[in-house]
N, C-alpha and C positions, 0 to 999 in steps of 0.2 A: 739135321736142319736143312731146309732148302737153301737158305743163304746164311753163311756163317762168316762174320767179319770181326777180326780182333786186332785193332791197332794198338800202338803203344801210347801211354799217357803223354810222353814227350815227343811223340811223332805219330799223331792220329792219321788214319786214312782220310784223304782229302774229300773225295767224292766217290760214291758208289751209286751207279745208275743201272736199273734194269727196266727194259721196255719190251712190250709185246711178248710176254713170256707166260708159260703155263707150267707149273711144277706140280706133279702128282705124287702123293705119298702112298706107299703100300701099307695096308693094315698089318701085314706080316713082318714089317721092318723091325729090326731089333735096335735097342738103344746103343749109342756109341758116343765116342768123344774124339776130338781131333788128335791125330797122331803126333803132331808137331807142337803141342801145347800142354806142358805138364800141369796137372792139377785142374784141368777143365772137367766140369761135370758132364754127366751123361745127358744126351738129348735124344728125343725120339719123336719124330714127326712134327717138330716145331718149324714154322714157316721162316721166321727171321730172328737171328740172334746177332746183335751188333754191339760192340764195345769200342769206344774211342774212335768215333767217326765224325768228321766235320759236317757232312751232308749225305743223307740217304735219299734217293729219288726212285720212285716206282711209278711207272706209267703203263696202264693196261696190263697189269700183272695179276695172275690168278694162282692161288695155292689151293689145290684140290685135296681134300681129305687130311688137311693139317690137323694136328692134335694140340689141345691146350690153347694158351694165349697165342694170337697171331704173331705178335712181335715181343721180344724181350730186348729192350734197349738200355744201354748205360753209357753216359757221357757222349750222347749224340747231339751235335749242335742244332741240326734242323732235319725235319722229315717232310718231304714233298711226296704226296700220294694222290695220284689221279687215276681212277679206274682200278683201284686195288680191291681184289676179292679174295675171300678166304673161307675155308671150311667146306 
């Protein structure tokens, strides 16, 4: 994943903000999972995966050659996206 955020239910990530960024995915990339999170599923080329976050903010952010859904969000309070591009 280009952005992988996993807060705790009892202590969510407050604010994650990404501005003026371009993340490019390689078609040859292999699926993987975070080393520090037991039981996490495999991800491959996904732009944003976020769980337990109060606010996600993207401004002028591009995800090039992302695969599947642009974002997978769970228990995210708000999403602010201005100039967000994907695929």
